[in-house]
C-alpha positions in Angstrom: -4.6 25.4 -11.4 -6.3 27.5 -13.8 -8.9 25.9 -16.5 -12.3 27.1 -18.8 -15.7 26.6 -18.2 -17.3 24.4 -21.4 -19.9 27.1 -21.3 -17.2 30.3 -21.6 -14.2 28.7 -23.3 -12.0 31.8 -22.7 -13.1 32.6 -19.1 -10.0 31.1 -16.9 -10.7 29.9 -13.6 -9.2 29.9 -10.7 -10.6 26.4 -9.6 -13.0 23.7 -11.7 -16.4 24.8 -11.2 -18.6 21.7 -9.2 -20.1 20.3 -12.4 -18.4 22.0 -15.1 -15.3 22.4 -16.8 -12.1 19.1 -17.1 -8.7 18.3 -15.8 -8.2 15.4 -17.0 -4.8 15.2 -16.9 -5.2 15.2 -13.0 -8.5 13.1 -13.4 -6.1 9.4 -14.1 -9.5 7.0 -14.2 -11.9 9.2 -14.6 -13.0 8.6 -18.1 -12.7 4.9 -19.7 -12.1 5.0 -23.3 -15.5 2.8 -24.2 -18.6 2.3 -21.8 -17.8 1.3 -18.6 -20.9 -0.9 -17.5 -23.4 0.8 -15.3 -23.0 -0.5 -11.6 -26.3 -1.7 -11.3 -26.6 -4.0 -14.6 -27.7 -7.3 -13.3 -25.4 -8.9 -15.7 -22.2 -8.0 -14.3 -21.1 -11.6 -13.0 -22.3 -13.4 -15.8 -20.5 -10.8 -17.9 -17.4 -11.0 -15.7 -17.0 -14.8 -15.6 -17.8 -15.3 -19.5 -15.1 -12.5 -20.4 -12.6 -14.6 -18.2 -13.3 -17.9 -19.4 -12.8 -16.4 -22.9 -9.3 -15.4 -21.9 -8.8 -18.1 -20.4 -4.8 -18.6 -19.8 -3.8 -15.1 -21.1 -5.1 -13.7 -17.8 -3.9 -13.7 -14.4 -6.3 -11.6 -11.7 -5.1 -10.6 -8.6 -7.0 -9.7 -5.5 -5.7 -7.6 -2.7 -7.3 -8.5 0.6 -8.8 -5.2 0.8 -10.8 -5.6 -2.3 -14.6 -5.9 -2.4 -16.1 -9.3 -2.3 -17.6 -8.7 -5.9 -13.8 -8.1 -7.3 -12.6 -11.1 -5.1 -14.8 -13.9 -6.5 -12.9 -13.5 -10.2 -8.9 -13.7 -8.1 -7.1 -16.2 -9.7 -5.1 -15.7 -6.6 -5.4 -13.2 -3.4 -3.0 -11.6 -1.2 -0.7 -8.7 0.2 1.1 -6.8 -2.1 4.1 -7.9 -2.9 2.9 -11.5 -3.0 0.3 -10.8 -5.0 3.9 -8.9 -7.0 5.7 -12.6 -7.0 2.9 -14.5 -7.7 2.4 -12.8 -11.0 6.3 -13.1 -11.9 5.5 -16.9 -11.3 3.0 -17.0 -14.6 5.5 -16.0 -17.1 3.0 -17.4 -19.5 0.3 -14.8 -18.7 0.1 -11.8 -21.1 -1.9 -9.9 -19.1 -2.3 -9.8 -15.7 -5.1 -7.7 -14.1 -4.2 -6.0 -10.8 -7.3 -5.4 -8.4 -5.5 -3.6 -5.9 -3.7 0.3 -6.5 -1.1 1.8 -7.9 1.8 1.4 -6.6 1.2 -2.6 -6.2 0.3 -3.0 -10.1 4.0 -0.8 -10.5 5.5 -3.8 -8.4 4.3 -6.5 -10.5 5.1 -4.0 -13.7 8.8 -3.7 -12.2 9.2 -8.0 -11.4 7.4 -9.4 -14.6 8.5 -10.0 -18.0 9.2 -7.5 -21.2 6.2 -9.6 -22.8 3.6 -9.4 -19.9 1.1 -5.8 -19.5 0.4 -5.0 -16.1 -3.3 -3.0 -15.7 -4.8 -1.5 -13.2 -8.4 -1.7 -13.5 -8.9 2.3 -12.4 -6.0 4.3 -12.9 -7.5 6.4 -9.8 -6.8 4.2 -7.8 -3.6 5.1 -5.8 -2.7 5.1 -1.9 -2.6 8.4 0.2 0.2 7.0 2.4 2.2 6.9 -0.8 1.2 10.1 -1.8 2.8 11.4 1.1 6.0 10.9 -0.4 7.0 12.5 -3.6 10.2 12.2 -5.4 11.6 15.3 -5.1 10.6 15.9 -1.1 12.6 13.0 -0.6 15.6 14.2 -3.2 15.1 17.8 -1.2 15.0 15.8 2.3 18.1 13.6 1.5 19.8 16.9 0.2 19.2 18.4 3.4 20.6 14.8 5.4 23.6 15.8 3.0 24.1 19.2 4.4 23.3 18.2 8.0 26.2 15.9 7.9 24.4 12.6 8.2 23.5 11.5 5.1 26.4 9.2 4.3 25.8 7.1 7.8 22.3 6.8 6.8 20.4 4.0 5.0 17.3 4.2 3.7 14.5 1.8 3.9 11.3 2.2 1.9 7.8 0.1 2.9 6.1 -1.7 -0.1 3.1 0.5 -0.2 5.3 3.5 -1.8 5.9 4.6 -5.8 8.2 3.0 -8.2 10.2 6.4 -8.1 10.9 6.0 -4.2 11.7 2.6 -4.5 14.1 3.6 -7.5 15.8 6.5 -4.8 16.5 3.7 -2.5 18.5 1.3 -4.6 20.4 4.2 -6.0 21.2 5.2 -2.2 21.8 1.6 -1.4 18.8 1.0 0.7 16.0 -1.4 0.8 12.5 -2.2 0.6 10.7 -3.7 3.2 6.9 -5.3 3.9 5.7 -5.6 7.1 6.2 -8.8 8.2 10.2 -8.5 6.9 10.6 -5.0 8.5 12.4 -5.9 11.6 14.9 -7.8 9.8 15.3 -5.1 7.5 15.8 -2.6 9.7 18.3 -5.0 11.6 20.3 -4.7 8.4 19.9 -1.6 7.7 21.6 -0.7 10.5 24.2 -2.6 10.4 25.1 -1.4 7.3 24.8 2.3 8.7 27.6 1.1 10.9 28.2 3.2 14.3 26.5 6.3 15.1 24.8 4.9 11.8 20.6 5.9 10.9 17.5 5.0 9.0 15.1 7.0 7.1 12.0 5.6 6.8 9.5 5.9 3.8 6.9 6.7 3.5 5.3 5.5 7.3 6.5 6.6 10.3 4.2 4.5 12.2 5.9 1.2 10.8 9.1 2.8 11.0 8.4 3.4 14.9 6.6 0.8 16.0 8.9 -1.9 14.4 11.8 0.2 16.0 10.7 -0.2 19.2 8.8 -2.9 20.0 10.8 -5.1 17.4 14.4 -4.0 17.8 14.2 -2.5 21.8 15.4 0.9 20.5 13.3 4.2 22.2 11.4 6.6 21.3 13.6 9.4 22.0 15.7 7.8 19.3 12.8 8.3 16.4 12.3 11.8 15.2 10.0 12.8 12.3 10.8 14.5 9.4 7.8 16.9 7.7 8.3 17.4 4.3 6.8 21.0 4.1 9.5 22.4 6.4 12.7 23.1 6.0 15.2 20.8 7.4 12.2 18.5 7.7 11.2 20.8 11.0 14.8 19.6 12.5 17.7 20.9 13.9 21.3 19.9 12.8 21.6 18.5 16.8 17.9 16.1 16.5 19.2 14.3 12.9 22.6 14.0 14.7 21.0 12.4 17.7 18.8 10.3 16.2 18.2 6.8 15.2 15.1 6.3 13.1 14.1 9.3 11.1 10.7 8.7 9.8 8.6 10.3 7.1 5.4 12.5 8.1 3.7 10.0 6.6 0.7 7.5 7.5 -1.8 5.3 6.4 -5.1 7.1 6.0 -7.4 3.8 7.2 -4.9 2.3 9.7 -4.1 5.8 11.0 -7.6 6.3 12.1 -7.8 3.4 14.6 -8.2 4.6 18.2 -6.4 3.7 21.9 -10.3 4.8 23.7 -11.3 2.2 20.6 -9.3 -0.8 21.9 -10.3 0.0 25.9 -14.3 0.1 24.7 -13.7 -3.3 23.1 -11.9 -4.8 26.7 -14.6 -3.0 28.6 -17.2 -4.5 26.7 -16.2 -7.7 24.9 -15.5 -10.4 27.8 -12.1 -12.1 26.7 -11.7 -10.4 23.8 -8.7 -10.3 21.9 -7.6 -7.1 19.8 -5.3 -7.7 16.4 -4.1 -4.7 14.5 -2.0 -4.3 11.7 1.5 -2.2 12.7 0.3 0.8 10.6 -1.3 2.0 13.3 -0.5 4.3 15.9 1.7 3.0 18.5 -0.4 3.3 21.5 -2.8 1.5 19.5 0.2 -1.2 18.8 1.0 -1.2 22.5 -2.7 -1.8 23.2 -3.1 -4.6 21.6 -2.6 -8.3 22.0 -1.6 -9.3 18.6 0.3 -6.9 16.1 0.8 -8.2 12.6 0.6 -7.8 8.6 -2.9 -9.0 7.2 -1.6 -12.3 6.5 -0.5 -12.6 9.9 -4.2 -11.5 11.2 -5.7 -14.2 8.5 -3.3 -17.1 10.3 -3.7 -16.3 14.1 -7.6 -16.0 13.5 -7.6 -19.3 11.8 -5.5 -20.9 14.1 -8.1 -19.7 17.0 -10.1 -22.2 19.2 -13.7 -21.6 18.1 -15.8 -19.4 20.1 -12.5 -16.6 20.3 -13.6 -13.1 20.5 -11.8 -10.8 18.1 -11.9 -7.3 17.1 -9.7 -6.8 14.1 -8.0 -3.2 13.5 -7.5 -3.8 10.0 -9.7 -2.4 6.6 -13.2 -3.1 7.3 -13.6 -5.5 3.8 -11.3 -7.9 5.3 -12.5 -7.9 8.5 -16.1 -8.4 7.3 -14.5 -11.0 5.2 -13.0 -12.7 8.0 -16.5 -12.9 10.0 -17.3 -15.3 7.1 -14.6 -17.1 6.6 -14.5 -18.3 10.5 -18.2 -18.2 11.7 -17.1 -19.8 14.8 -15.1 -17.2 15.7 -16.7 -13.9 17.6 -15.2 -10.8 14.9 -15.2 -7.3 15.3 -14.3 -4.2 13.8 -12.3 -2.0 15.8 -13.8 1.4 15.2 -17.2 2.5 15.3 -16.6 4.6 12.5 -16.5 2.4 9.4 -13.3 2.6 7.4 -12.9 1.6 3.8 -9.8 2.4 2.3 -11.8 4.2 -0.1 -9.0 4.0 -3.3 -8.9 0.4 -2.6 -12.7 0.4 -3.1 -12.5 2.4 -6.6 -12.1 -1.4 -8.3 -15.2 -2.4 -8.3 -17.3 -4.9 -10.7 -17.7 -2.6 -13.2 -14.5 -1.3 -14.2 -13.0 -5.6 -13.6 -16.0 -6.2 -16.7 -14.9 -3.2 -18.6 -11.3 -4.1 -18.2 -11.8 -7.8 -19.1 -14.4 -7.3 -21.8 -12.2 -4.6 -23.3 -8.9 -7.4 -23.4 -11.5 -9.9 -25.4 -12.1 -7.3 -27.9 -8.3 -7.0 -28.1 -7.6 -3.8 -26.6 -5.7 -3.1 -23.4 -6.8 -0.3 -20.9 -5.4 1.3 -18.0 -1.6 -0.3 -18.7 0.8 0.3 -16.0 4.4 0.4 -17.3 7.3 1.9 -15.2 10.4 4.0 -16.7 13.1 1.3 -17.8 15.6 3.2 -15.3 13.2 3.5 -12.5 12.7 -0.1 -12.5 16.3 -0.8 -12.8 16.7 0.9 -9.6 13.8 -0.3 -7.8 14.8 -3.8 -8.7 17.7 -3.0 -7.4 16.5 -2.4 -3.8 14.0 -5.1 -4.3 16.5 -7.9 -4.7 18.5 -6.5 -1.6 15.2 -7.2 0.3 14.8 -10.5 -0.9 18.6 -11.0 -0.6 18.1 -10.4 3.1 17.9 -13.4 5.8 14.5 -15.3 7.2 10.9 -14.9 5.1 10.5 -12.0 2.8 8.0 -12.6 0.4 4.8 -11.4 2.0 3.8 -8.3 3.9 
């Protein structure tokens, strides 16, 4: 990348100098078309309430479980990504959907809602590191590699909800399905049946969910899994390795759940009597194997809610939710699995100042940060999402 500094507009620099120069096309969400309220403003809560009241039924605010408490307070519904997208689709009379989450979630909501509705992301820089690990060009190149290796005609793509609309559309074009962490077992079972004898699944973009589901839920072997590295020729795999594999796992992971370790599980068992360990299936395989319970965010909440008073839990998922669980269930003893604090940095970009700015802009008649998926991309992504909805069993949670 090259740019110029403000002081010396004719001098090219190979990199931006800290505090000098701008590359706004690579800094979505850095600048707002108006004044962003100061985080120290003591009236932020009152301003948010006033703006939301003024908008009434014209706005529907969605809050992901990993959002800050200050944002969750103003959410009309809370949940995981696909549940929230479906909640938005179930409110066709609300012209404005404010999605307090990350970019791929807002894209899914835009795909599922009506053309007369606008989905808004309060900060466009709220992305997802996992989703960003699978760029559409990389995935298309990977598919070409599978064609060259002679296995593409027996491979069905299964894409985790935590992916861009472009990757979902790729999946729809190639006869695959989307999955959530709740229905990944059902999705993999369906995909392997579609692939037929000697068939394979290309699982995008989280290798851990794919591996854990195949081995733990379907009784598969770790030897049946290979990891495709998009930064290496043929994914760093030989044709023989691709031929022998059942699960071709994309080299991606969640930057939060990937930090939990087996050592942390063992330490919790040493230090907390009768502790129960519950983790998300995006965690590494050895962590999932050592846990007492494994499940989606919704399952984690329901499991702890149903446990007897006085139960001790250590929870392996995003810290905002773990702290909220402690407040929701004060008769349980709830602790975070890792000693190192582990917020989702991109989820935390949606804060009260951005929410106030978004709502007050709508009151003034301005729509900021709309999320609009290209119609052709949306069509093919919807094909993959509809295939998920057609799977047997529960498909509305992740």
